[in-house]
C-alpha positions as CSV (number, residue, x, y, z in Angstrom):
1,M,-0.2,-0.3,-0.1
2,S,1.5,3.2,-0.9
3,V,0.9,6.4,1.2
4,S,0.4,9.6,-0.6
5,G,-1.2,12.7,-1.0
6,K,0.8,16.1,-1.2
7,T,0.8,19.0,0.8
8,G,-1.4,21.6,-0.7
9,K,-0.4,24.7,-1.7
10,V,-3.1,26.4,0.4
11,S,-2.3,24.5,3.3
12,I,1.3,25.4,3.0
13,V,0.4,29.5,2.6
14,L,-2.0,29.1,5.5
15,F,0.5,27.7,7.9
16,L,3.2,30.0,6.5
17,L,0.9,32.8,7.8
18,I,0.1,31.6,10.8
19,L,4.0,31.3,11.0
20,L,4.7,34.6,10.6
21,S,1.8,35.9,12.6
22,G,3.1,33.9,15.4
23,L,6.9,35.6,14.6
24,A,5.2,38.9,14.8
25,Y,3.2,38.3,18.4
26,A,6.9,37.2,19.6
27,A,8.7,40.0,18.1
28,V,5.8,42.1,20.0
29,C,6.3,40.5,23.1
30,I,9.7,40.8,23.2
31,Y,9.8,44.3,22.4
32,H,7.6,45.1,25.5
33,D,9.4,42.7,27.4
34,L,12.5,44.7,26.9
35,Q,11.0,48.1,27.6
36,G,12.9,49.8,30.7
37,I,15.7,47.3,30.8
38,P,19.2,48.9,30.0
39,R,20.0,48.6,25.9
40,S,22.6,45.9,25.1
41,S,24.9,46.1,22.4
42,L,23.8,44.8,18.7
43,L,25.7,41.8,19.0
44,V,23.7,40.5,21.9
45,Y,20.5,41.0,20.0
46,A,22.2,39.7,17.1
47,L,23.0,36.6,19.2
48,L,19.6,36.4,20.5
49,T,17.9,36.3,17.5
50,V,20.5,33.8,15.5
51,A,19.9,31.5,19.0
52,L,16.2,31.7,19.1
53,L,16.0,30.6,14.9
54,I,17.8,27.8,15.8
55,A,15.9,26.6,18.6
56,L,13.1,26.8,16.7
57,A,14.7,24.7,14.1
58,F,15.3,22.2,16.5
59,E,12.1,22.3,17.2
60,F,11.0,22.4,13.6
61,V,13.1,19.5,12.9
62,N,11.5,17.7,15.9
63,G,8.3,18.0,13.9
64,F,10.1,15.7,11.4
65,H,10.7,12.7,13.9
66,D,8.1,12.8,16.7
67,T,5.0,14.6,15.5
68,A,4.8,12.6,12.5
69,N,4.5,9.8,14.7
70,A,1.3,11.3,16.4
71,V,-0.3,11.2,12.7
72,A,1.2,8.0,11.5
73,S,-1.5,5.9,11.9
74,V,-4.6,8.3,10.9
75,I,-2.9,8.7,7.6
76,Y,-1.7,5.2,6.7
77,T,-5.4,3.9,7.5
78,R,-6.7,6.8,5.4
79,S,-9.0,7.7,8.9
80,L,-7.8,11.2,8.1
81,S,-6.5,13.0,4.8
82,P,-2.9,14.1,4.9
83,N,-3.5,17.8,5.7
84,T,-6.1,17.0,7.9
85,A,-4.3,15.3,10.1
86,V,-1.4,17.6,10.3
87,I,-3.6,20.5,11.3
88,W,-5.7,18.5,13.2
89,S,-2.4,17.2,15.4
90,G,-1.0,20.9,15.1
91,V,-4.0,22.1,17.1
92,F,-3.8,19.8,19.7
93,N,0.0,19.7,19.8
94,F,-0.4,23.1,20.3
95,L,-3.1,22.9,23.2
96,G,-0.6,20.3,24.8
97,V,2.4,22.7,24.6
98,M,0.0,25.8,26.2
99,L,-0.9,23.9,28.9
100,S,2.1,22.2,30.2
101,T,3.4,23.1,33.2
102,G,7.2,23.7,32.3
103,A,8.8,20.9,34.7
104,V,10.1,18.9,31.9
105,A,11.5,22.0,30.5
106,Y,13.8,22.8,33.4
107,G,14.3,19.0,34.2
108,V,16.4,19.0,31.0
109,I,18.0,22.0,31.8
110,S,19.2,20.5,35.2
111,L,21.1,18.2,33.2
112,L,23.7,21.1,32.6
113,P,26.7,21.7,34.6
114,V,26.1,23.9,37.7
115,E,28.7,26.2,36.0
116,L,27.1,26.9,32.9
117,I,23.8,27.4,34.3
118,L,25.7,29.9,36.4
119,H,27.4,31.8,33.9
120,M,25.0,31.7,31.1
121,G,25.6,35.6,29.8
122,S,29.1,34.5,29.2
123,G,30.8,33.4,26.1
124,V,30.9,30.1,26.9
125,G,26.8,30.3,27.9
126,Y,26.8,31.1,24.1
127,A,29.2,28.6,23.2
128,M,26.7,25.7,24.8
129,I,23.7,27.1,23.6
130,F,25.0,27.0,19.9
131,A,27.0,23.7,20.6
132,L,24.1,21.3,21.6
133,L,21.6,22.8,19.3
134,S,23.4,22.4,16.3
135,A,24.5,19.0,17.1
136,A,20.6,18.2,17.9
137,I,19.8,19.5,14.3
138,I,22.5,17.6,12.7
139,W,22.0,14.3,14.0
140,N,18.0,14.5,13.7
141,L,18.0,15.8,9.9
142,S,20.5,13.3,9.4
143,T,18.2,10.5,10.6
144,W,14.8,11.7,9.3
145,W,16.6,11.6,5.6
146,L,17.4,8.2,5.8
147,G,13.6,7.5,7.4
148,L,14.6,6.4,10.8
149,P,12.3,7.2,13.8
150,A,15.0,8.4,15.8
151,S,14.5,10.3,19.2
152,S,14.8,14.1,19.5
153,S,14.9,13.5,23.1
154,H,17.9,11.2,23.3
155,T,19.7,13.4,20.7
156,L,18.9,16.4,22.8
157,I,20.2,14.7,26.0
158,G,23.0,13.5,24.2
159,S,24.1,16.6,23.0
160,I,23.7,18.2,26.5
161,I,26.3,15.7,28.4
162,G,28.5,16.4,25.0
163,V,28.5,20.1,26.2
164,G,29.3,18.9,29.7
165,V,31.9,16.6,29.5
166,A,33.7,18.9,27.0
167,N,33.3,21.8,29.7
168,Q,34.8,19.8,32.0
169,L,37.8,18.6,30.3
170,M,38.4,22.2,28.8
171,S,38.3,23.8,32.0
172,A,40.5,23.5,34.9
173,H,38.4,20.3,36.2
174,L,36.4,21.9,38.3
175,G,33.7,20.1,40.1
176,T,30.7,21.9,38.9
177,S,32.2,22.1,35.3
178,G,30.9,18.4,34.8
179,V,27.6,16.5,34.3
180,S,24.7,16.2,36.5
181,W,25.1,12.5,36.3
182,K,22.5,11.4,38.9
183,Q,20.1,13.5,36.9
184,V,21.3,11.9,33.5
185,I,20.9,8.5,35.4
186,N,17.3,9.9,36.3
187,V,16.1,10.9,32.8
188,G,18.5,7.8,31.4
189,E,16.0,5.5,33.3
190,S,12.8,7.2,31.7
191,L,13.8,7.1,28.5
192,L,15.4,3.5,28.6
193,F,12.1,1.9,30.1
194,S,9.5,3.7,28.6
195,P,9.9,2.2,25.4
196,L,10.1,-1.5,26.8
197,L,6.7,-0.5,28.9
198,G,5.8,0.5,25.3
199,F,6.2,-2.6,23.5
200,V,5.1,-5.0,26.2
201,L,1.4,-2.8,27.4
202,A,0.6,-2.2,23.3
203,G,1.3,-5.9,23.0
204,L,-1.2,-6.6,26.1
205,L,-3.6,-4.0,24.9
206,L,-3.9,-5.9,21.5
207,I,-4.2,-9.3,23.0
208,L,-7.1,-7.8,25.5
209,S,-9.0,-6.1,22.7
210,K,-9.3,-9.7,21.0
211,K,-10.8,-10.8,23.7
212,L,-13.0,-7.9,24.3
213,L,-13.8,-6.3,21.1
214,R,-14.8,-9.1,18.5
215,I,-14.8,-7.0,15.4
216,P,-13.2,-8.6,12.4
217,A,-12.7,-5.2,10.7
218,L,-10.5,-3.9,13.6
219,Y,-7.6,-6.4,13.0
220,R,-7.5,-5.8,9.5
221,A,-4.9,-3.8,7.8
222,P,-5.8,-1.1,5.6
223,E,-7.2,-2.1,1.5
224,N,-6.7,0.3,-1.3
225,D,-7.5,4.0,-0.3
226,A,-10.4,2.9,1.5
227,P,-11.2,4.4,4.7
228,P,-12.0,2.5,7.9
229,P,-15.5,2.2,9.3
230,W,-16.7,5.1,10.9
231,P,-16.2,3.5,14.5
232,I,-12.9,2.6,13.7
233,R,-12.1,5.9,12.1
234,L,-13.2,7.8,15.4
235,L,-11.4,5.6,17.6
236,L,-8.2,6.6,15.5
237,I,-8.7,9.9,15.4
238,F,-8.8,10.1,19.3
239,T,-5.9,7.8,19.5
240,C,-3.9,10.5,17.1
241,T,-5.4,13.3,19.2
242,T,-4.3,12.2,22.4
243,V,-0.6,11.3,21.2
244,S,-0.8,14.6,19.5
245,F,-1.8,16.5,23.0
246,A,0.8,14.2,25.0
247,H,3.5,15.0,22.5
248,G,2.9,18.7,23.0
249,S,2.8,18.4,26.5
250,N,6.1,16.5,26.7
251,D,8.4,17.5,23.6
252,G,7.5,20.5,23.5
253,Q,8.7,21.8,26.8
254,K,12.4,20.8,25.8
255,G,12.0,23.6,22.7
256,M,10.5,25.8,25.8
257,G,13.8,24.8,27.8
258,L,16.1,25.8,25.5
259,I,14.5,29.2,24.5
260,M,14.3,30.1,28.5
261,L,18.0,29.1,28.7
262,I,18.9,31.5,25.5
263,L,16.5,34.5,26.7
264,I,18.4,34.0,30.3
265,G,21.5,34.0,28.8
266,T,21.6,36.8,26.4
267,V,18.9,39.2,28.3
268,P,18.8,38.1,32.0
269,M,17.7,41.5,33.2
270,A,14.1,40.5,31.4
271,Y,14.0,36.9,31.9
272,A,15.9,35.7,34.7
273,L,12.9,36.1,36.9
274,N,9.5,36.2,36.4
275,H,7.8,39.5,36.3
276,A,4.6,38.3,36.1
277,V,4.6,37.0,39.5
278,P,1.6,38.8,41.2
279,K,2.7,41.6,43.9
280,E,0.3,39.8,46.5
281,E,1.9,36.6,46.1
282,W,5.4,38.4,46.3
283,V,4.2,39.7,49.7
284,K,4.8,36.3,51.4
285,F,8.0,35.9,50.1
286,S,9.7,37.8,52.9
287,A,7.9,35.7,55.6
288,N,8.7,32.1,53.5
289,S,12.3,33.5,53.6
290,L,12.8,34.0,57.4
291,S,10.4,30.9,58.1
292,A,12.8,28.3,55.9
293,Q,16.0,30.2,57.2
294,Q,15.0,29.2,60.7
295,T,14.1,25.7,59.8
296,I,17.7,25.5,58.2
297,E,19.2,27.0,60.9
298,G,17.2,24.9,63.6
299,L,18.9,21.4,61.8
300,L,22.2,22.8,62.6
301,P,24.6,21.5,65.4
302,A,24.2,24.1,68.4
303,G,26.6,27.1,68.3
304,L,27.6,26.5,64.4
305,V,28.4,29.7,62.6
306,L,29.5,30.3,59.2
307,P,33.1,31.8,59.6
308,Q,33.1,35.7,58.1
309,N,35.8,34.9,55.6
310,A,33.5,31.7,54.0
311,D,32.0,32.0,50.6
312,A,28.2,31.3,51.4
313,R,27.5,31.1,47.4
314,A,30.4,28.7,46.8
315,E,29.4,26.4,49.8
316,V,26.1,26.1,48.3
317,T,27.6,25.3,44.9
318,A,29.2,22.3,46.5
319,L,26.2,21.4,48.1
320,V,24.5,21.2,45.0
321,E,27.6,19.6,43.1
322,D,28.3,16.6,45.9
323,K,25.1,16.4,47.4
324,Q,26.8,15.8,50.8
325,G,25.1,18.6,53.1
326,T,27.6,19.1,56.0
327,P,26.6,21.2,58.3
328,Q,28.7,24.1,57.0
329,Q,27.0,24.0,53.9
330,L,23.9,24.2,55.3
331,A,25.2,27.1,57.2
332,A,25.8,28.5,54.5
333,L,22.5,28.0,52.9
334,A,20.7,29.7,55.5
335,Q,22.9,32.8,55.1
336,L,22.2,32.5,51.3
337,V,18.5,32.3,51.8
338,H,18.6,35.8,54.2
339,I,20.7,37.1,51.5
340,V,18.5,36.5,48.5
341,A,15.2,37.9,51.1
342,H,17.5,41.1,51.4
343,D,18.0,41.7,47.7
344,V,14.6,41.3,46.9
345,S,13.5,44.0,49.5
346,K,14.2,46.4,48.0
347,S,11.6,46.2,45.4
348,D,7.9,45.5,45.6
349,S,7.8,43.3,42.3
350,L,10.2,41.5,40.3
351,R,9.9,43.7,37.6
352,N,11.2,46.8,39.5
353,L,14.3,44.9,41.1
354,P,17.6,46.9,39.9
355,P,18.6,45.6,37.2
356,E,22.2,44.8,37.3
357,Q,21.2,42.4,40.0
358,V,18.7,40.3,38.6
359,G,21.5,38.1,36.9
360,N,23.2,37.6,40.8
361,I,19.8,37.2,42.1
362,R,18.3,34.9,39.8
363,N,21.7,32.7,40.3
364,D,21.2,32.8,44.2
365,M,17.6,31.6,43.8
366,Y,18.7,28.7,41.5
367,L,21.2,27.5,44.1
368,V,18.8,27.7,46.8
369,S,16.2,26.1,45.2
370,E,18.4,23.1,43.7
371,S,19.5,22.5,47.8
372,L,16.1,22.7,49.1
373,T,15.1,19.8,46.5
374,L,18.0,17.6,48.0
375,L,16.8,18.7,51.2
376,Q,13.4,17.4,50.6
377,K,13.9,14.6,48.5
378,N,17.2,13.2,48.6
379,S,19.2,11.1,51.5
380,L,19.7,14.5,53.1
381,H,15.8,14.4,53.8
382,R,16.9,11.3,55.8
383,Q,20.2,12.5,57.4
384,Y,18.5,15.5,59.2
385,N,15.4,13.7,60.0
386,L,13.0,16.5,58.9
387,N,9.6,16.7,60.8
388,S,6.3,17.2,58.5
389,A,6.5,21.0,60.1
390,E,9.8,21.6,58.5
391,I,9.1,20.3,55.1
392,A,5.9,22.2,54.5
393,S,8.2,25.5,55.3
394,L,10.9,24.6,53.0
395,K,8.1,23.6,50.5
396,A,6.1,26.8,50.9
397,Y,9.7,29.0,50.5
398,H,11.0,26.4,47.6
399,T,7.4,27.1,45.8
400,S,8.0,31.0,45.8
401,I,11.4,30.5,44.6
402,D,10.3,28.4,41.6
403,H,7.4,30.6,40.8
404,A,9.9,33.4,40.4
405,T,12.8,31.5,38.2
406,K,11.0,28.5,36.7
407,Y,8.5,29.9,34.4
408,I,7.9,29.8,30.7
409,P,6.2,33.0,28.9
410,V,3.1,32.3,26.7
411,W,4.7,33.6,23.3
412,V,7.5,30.9,24.0
413,K,4.8,28.5,24.0
414,V,3.3,29.6,20.6
415,L,6.4,29.9,18.9
416,V,7.4,26.2,20.0
417,A,3.9,24.9,18.8
418,L,3.9,26.5,15.4
419,A,7.6,25.2,14.7
420,L,6.4,21.5,15.7
421,G,3.0,21.6,13.5
422,L,4.9,23.3,10.4
423,G,7.6,20.6,10.9
424,T,5.0,17.8,10.6
425,L,3.2,19.7,7.5
426,V,7.0,19.5,5.8
427,G,8.3,16.0,6.9
428,W,5.5,13.5,7.8
429,K,5.8,11.4,4.8
430,R,9.3,9.0,5.4
431,I,8.0,8.3,9.0
432,V,4.4,7.4,8.1
433,V,5.8,4.8,5.6
434,T,8.1,3.3,8.3
435,V,5.8,3.1,11.1
436,G,3.0,1.8,8.7
437,E,4.6,-0.8,6.7
438,K,8.4,-1.5,7.4
439,I,8.3,-2.4,11.3
440,G,6.8,-5.5,11.3
441,K,6.6,-8.5,8.3
442,T,2.8,-7.2,7.8
443,H,1.0,-3.9,7.4
444,L,-0.1,-2.1,10.1
445,S,-3.3,-2.9,11.4
446,Y,-6.3,-0.7,12.9
447,A,-6.3,-2.1,16.4
448,Q,-2.3,-2.4,16.6
449,G,-2.3,1.6,15.4
450,A,-4.6,2.1,18.1
451,S,-3.0,0.2,20.6
452,A,0.1,1.8,20.5
453,E,-1.2,5.3,20.0
454,L,-3.3,4.8,23.5
455,V,0.0,3.4,25.4
456,T,2.4,5.8,23.9
457,A,-0.2,8.7,25.3
458,S,-0.8,7.0,28.6
459,L,2.9,6.7,29.0
460,I,3.7,10.6,28.5
461,F,1.1,11.7,30.7
462,A,2.7,10.1,33.3
463,A,6.3,11.1,32.7
464,D,4.5,14.7,32.4
465,R,3.3,13.7,36.1
466,F,6.8,13.4,37.2
467,G,8.8,16.0,35.0
468,L,10.8,13.2,33.1
469,P,11.3,13.6,29.5
470,V,10.3,10.9,27.0
471,S,10.6,10.1,23.5
472,T,7.3,9.9,21.9
473,T,9.1,8.3,18.7
474,H,10.7,5.2,21.0
475,V,7.2,4.6,22.8
476,L,5.3,4.6,19.8
477,T,7.2,2.5,17.7
478,S,8.1,0.3,20.4
479,G,4.3,-0.2,21.3
480,I,3.9,-1.0,17.6
481,A,6.6,-3.8,17.3
482,G,5.0,-4.8,20.5
483,T,1.7,-5.5,18.7
484,M,3.3,-7.3,15.7
485,A,5.0,-9.6,18.6
486,A,1.5,-10.1,20.1
487,N,-0.2,-10.7,16.7
488,K,2.7,-12.9,15.7
489,S,3.3,-11.2,12.7
490,G,6.7,-10.8,12.8
491,L,9.1,-8.0,12.6
492,Q,11.4,-6.9,9.8
493,K,14.8,-7.5,10.9
494,S,16.4,-5.0,8.7
495,T,14.0,-2.2,9.7
496,I,14.6,-3.0,13.6
497,R,18.3,-3.6,13.7
498,N,18.5,0.0,11.5
499,L,16.4,1.3,14.4
500,V,18.3,0.0,17.1
501,M,21.5,1.3,15.3
502,A,19.7,5.1,15.3
503,W,19.0,4.5,18.9
504,V,22.2,3.3,19.8
505,L,23.9,5.6,17.8
506,T,22.1,8.7,18.9
507,L,23.9,9.4,22.2
508,P,27.4,8.7,21.4
509,V,27.3,10.7,18.0
510,S,25.1,13.6,19.5
511,I,27.6,13.5,22.7
512,L,30.4,13.8,20.2
513,L,29.1,15.9,17.8
514,A,28.2,18.5,20.6
515,G,31.8,17.9,22.3
516,V,33.9,18.9,19.3
517,L,30.9,22.0,18.4
518,F,31.0,23.1,21.8
519,W,35.0,23.4,21.5
520,F,34.8,25.2,18.3
521,F,32.3,28.0,19.2
522,R,34.5,28.8,22.7
523,T,37.5,29.4,20.3
524,I,35.0,32.1,18.5
525,F,33.2,33.1,21.8
C-alpha cells in the first residue's frame, strides 16, 4: 500500500501565515519585555535572534520525527487525509504545549553543569547553546533523511552530555564544570524503560482487545485507499488526538527549556526572573524566607556559625554539586536564603528590581532551589530527619522561589507549538511509511495502531506527572513492534536493526558532535 497525498498549496500558505503571525506576536512581546531594560549591544541582540531561530529550527526538525509519529496511524489507515491530519495534530500539539507546566523543560535544563547555568550570559554560555542546538539538528536531519524515527529527546540529552563533558575537559577540572550524572541517570531511566513498557503494554492491550472487542474489521490492515468504518475511524482519530496532545505537553517543553536558556543568557534583566508574579503573592516571600531560614538553622549543631571569611555561594554550590549536605554547607544555605530575601526586599515586585542585580539574584535563587530539592527528596531528608512542619516550611519557600525562576512566557509556548506543527507538515511521509509498513512483516492494522497510540499517550502523561522527558518516537515505534509480536506477525529484521542502530548511535554521536562543536564555539566566543 502506498502512502500518498501532497501537501496542498493552500495549507502551506496557511501555515506560513500562521507562522509569520506567531513570529510577529513574539517580536511584539519581546519588544514589550525589553521596555525599561538598559540597552544591550547590537551583538547581543544578533546572538539572541540567531539562537532563537536555531532553537525553533530544532523544534521544526522535531516535527519531522516525533509529531509525524502522532499522525502516522490516521494517515496510513486513511482515517484522515494528510493535510487534515497534520492540521488536526498541530492544533492538539499546540494545546498540549500551551497547557504544559514547564516541569519537563526545567528537568532537561537541570542536566547541564552548574557552572554553565551560573554563567549563561558569558561566552561559554553562548558556546553551550549553539553547540547543543547545532548537534541536535544535524543528527535529527540525518536520521530523518534515512527515514529512521530516531529520538529527538535522546539527541538533545546526548548533546547536553557532550557539552558538559567537553566543558569539564576544557576547564580546570572544577567539580561544577561536569555533567549532573545523577539527573542524567534519572532521565536515562525514563528514556530506557518507557519504550520497553510501550512494547509490553501495547502487545497486552492488543491481546485484551481481541478477547473483548470481537470486531473482525478492527484487526485488518487498510485496503487500497478506502477509509475504515466510522467507529474504527473515530477510534483512530481519538488516539491520534491523545498522542498529539501528550507529545506537545512533553516534547514541546524541551524546546521551551532551550529558549529559556537563550533568553536568560542573552537578556537576563528581562527574563532571568518572572515579572508576572503577582505583587500579592510576592508579599509572602519575605515571610516564607524567614521561616525557611529558621528551619535550616534549626537543623544545625548548636553554636555552629559560618566563618566571616566563608563564601556562602561557593559553599552552596558545593552542596548542589556533591550533595553531601555538611553542617557548614547548610549554614551557608541559611545565609544565602537571608541574602536573597535582603536583595529582593529592595523592591515591591520582581520587575522593579535593580537591573544590574537581577542575574546574581537569579543565580542565588537557583542554588537555593536546587539545595532545597536535595533537602526534601534526597538522602539529606533522612540524614536530618525533617518533620512535617519543617518540610512544609521549606516547600512553601521552594514554591515561591520556583515561581520566580521556573516559568515559560506564553509567546515562547506559541512559537514552539507553531514550529512543531510546521515541521510535521513538511516531513511526515518518510516516518509514516516506516511506522506503517516497515516495522512488522505485515502492514499495520487498525487495532495495532490504536493500541500503540493509547499506550504511548498514557506513558507520556505519566512522565509529565514526574517532570521526566520521554521519547514519543521510541515509545510509539516500540508499541507498534509490541503489537506485531503479540499478533505473531513477525518483525522486519532490517528495519528493526536500523532502528536499534539509530537508537544506540544517537547518544554517542550527539555527545561527540556537541563536544566538538562546543570546543569550536569556545574558540569564537
